[in-house]
C-alpha positions as CSV (number, residue, x, y, z in Angstrom):
1,M,-13.7,-5.9,22.4
2,F,-10.6,-7.5,23.7
3,S,-10.7,-10.1,20.9
4,M,-11.1,-7.5,18.3
5,I,-7.9,-5.6,19.7
6,L,-6.1,-8.9,20.0
7,S,-6.9,-10.0,16.4
8,G,-6.0,-6.5,15.1
9,L,-2.6,-6.9,16.7
10,I,-1.9,-10.4,15.5
11,C,-3.0,-9.4,12.0
12,G,-0.8,-6.3,12.0
13,A,2.2,-8.1,13.3
14,L,1.7,-10.8,10.6
15,L,1.3,-8.2,8.0
16,G,4.3,-6.2,9.2
17,F,6.5,-9.5,9.3
18,V,5.4,-10.5,5.7
19,M,6.0,-6.8,4.3
20,Q,9.4,-6.6,6.1
21,R,10.6,-10.1,5.0
22,G,9.3,-9.6,1.3
23,R,10.5,-6.0,1.2
24,F,7.1,-4.9,-0.2
25,C,7.2,-1.4,-1.5
26,L,5.4,0.0,-4.5
27,T,8.2,2.4,-5.2
28,G,11.0,0.0,-4.8
29,G,9.1,-2.4,-7.1
30,F,8.8,0.1,-9.9
31,R,12.5,1.2,-9.4
32,D,13.8,-2.3,-9.6
33,M,11.6,-3.0,-12.7
34,C,13.0,0.1,-14.5
35,I,16.7,0.1,-13.3
36,A,17.7,-3.5,-12.3
37,K,15.2,-5.3,-14.7
38,N,13.9,-7.2,-11.9
39,N,10.1,-7.7,-12.2
40,R,9.6,-9.7,-9.0
41,M,7.7,-6.9,-7.0
42,F,5.7,-5.9,-10.1
43,Y,4.3,-9.4,-10.2
44,A,3.6,-9.3,-6.5
45,L,1.8,-6.1,-7.1
46,L,-0.3,-7.7,-9.9
47,I,-1.1,-10.6,-7.9
48,A,-2.2,-8.2,-4.9
49,I,-4.6,-6.3,-7.3
50,S,-6.0,-9.5,-8.9
51,V,-6.8,-11.0,-5.5
52,Q,-8.5,-7.6,-4.5
53,S,-10.4,-7.4,-7.7
54,V,-11.8,-11.0,-7.3
55,G,-12.8,-10.2,-3.7
56,V,-14.6,-7.0,-4.4
57,F,-16.4,-8.7,-7.3
58,A,-17.4,-11.5,-5.0
59,L,-18.7,-9.2,-2.4
60,I,-20.7,-7.2,-5.0
61,Q,-22.1,-10.5,-6.5
62,A,-23.0,-11.6,-2.8
63,G,-24.9,-8.4,-2.3
64,L,-22.6,-7.4,0.7
65,L,-21.2,-4.5,-1.1
66,T,-22.9,-2.0,-3.5
67,Y,-20.8,0.0,-6.0
68,E,-22.2,2.9,-8.0
69,A,-20.0,4.3,-10.7
70,G,-20.2,8.1,-11.4
71,A,-18.5,10.3,-13.9
72,F,-14.6,9.8,-13.9
73,P,-12.8,12.8,-12.4
74,W,-10.0,13.3,-15.0
75,L,-8.6,16.5,-13.5
76,G,-8.6,15.2,-10.0
77,T,-7.0,11.9,-11.1
78,V,-4.0,13.7,-12.9
79,I,-3.3,16.2,-10.1
80,G,-3.8,13.4,-7.4
81,G,-1.4,11.1,-9.3
82,Y,1.2,13.9,-9.5
83,L,1.0,14.8,-5.9
84,F,1.1,11.1,-5.0
85,G,4.2,10.5,-7.0
86,L,5.8,13.7,-5.6
87,G,5.2,12.6,-2.1
88,I,6.5,9.1,-2.7
89,V,9.8,10.7,-4.0
90,L,10.0,13.1,-1.0
91,A,9.3,10.5,1.4
92,G,11.7,7.9,-0.2
93,G,9.1,5.2,-0.5
94,C,5.5,4.4,-0.3
95,A,3.5,4.1,3.0
96,T,4.0,0.3,3.4
97,G,7.8,0.6,2.7
98,T,8.0,3.6,5.1
99,W,6.3,1.5,8.0
100,Y,8.6,-1.5,7.7
101,R,11.6,0.7,7.3
102,A,10.8,2.8,10.5
103,G,10.3,-0.6,12.3
104,E,13.8,-1.5,11.0
105,G,15.2,1.7,12.6
106,L,15.7,3.9,9.5
107,I,15.5,7.3,11.1
108,G,14.6,9.0,7.9
109,S,11.2,7.1,7.9
110,W,10.4,8.0,11.4
111,W,9.9,11.6,10.2
112,I,7.3,10.5,7.6
113,C,5.3,8.2,9.9
114,P,3.4,10.8,11.9
115,Y,2.2,12.4,8.7
116,I,1.1,9.2,7.3
117,S,-0.8,8.4,10.6
118,R,-2.4,11.8,10.6
119,H,-3.9,11.3,7.1
120,L,-5.0,7.7,7.4
């Protein structure tokens, strides 16, 4: 039990350090891509999606994960995407950006963290 808590704290601290130093934020990445013509964060997002896709494929092929695709929920996807985008704009950033900005002392992000924590 203690080793699980300790490993979680270490992984969380390392992930927080990397996100803060890399300024990893989905919202900021798309903003920079459109306004400043800087594609760096977009490439980081593509790499993250690629690594995740390869990992999930490997788990499915190894038999450790089962995936059953059903009908695609078009209406729920459109409404959920709209609400997600609205929430990002109102919060001033995505969840990862909000967490590391709160750790940096940005008071505006402190107000959002309890809502994110409640819905994880």
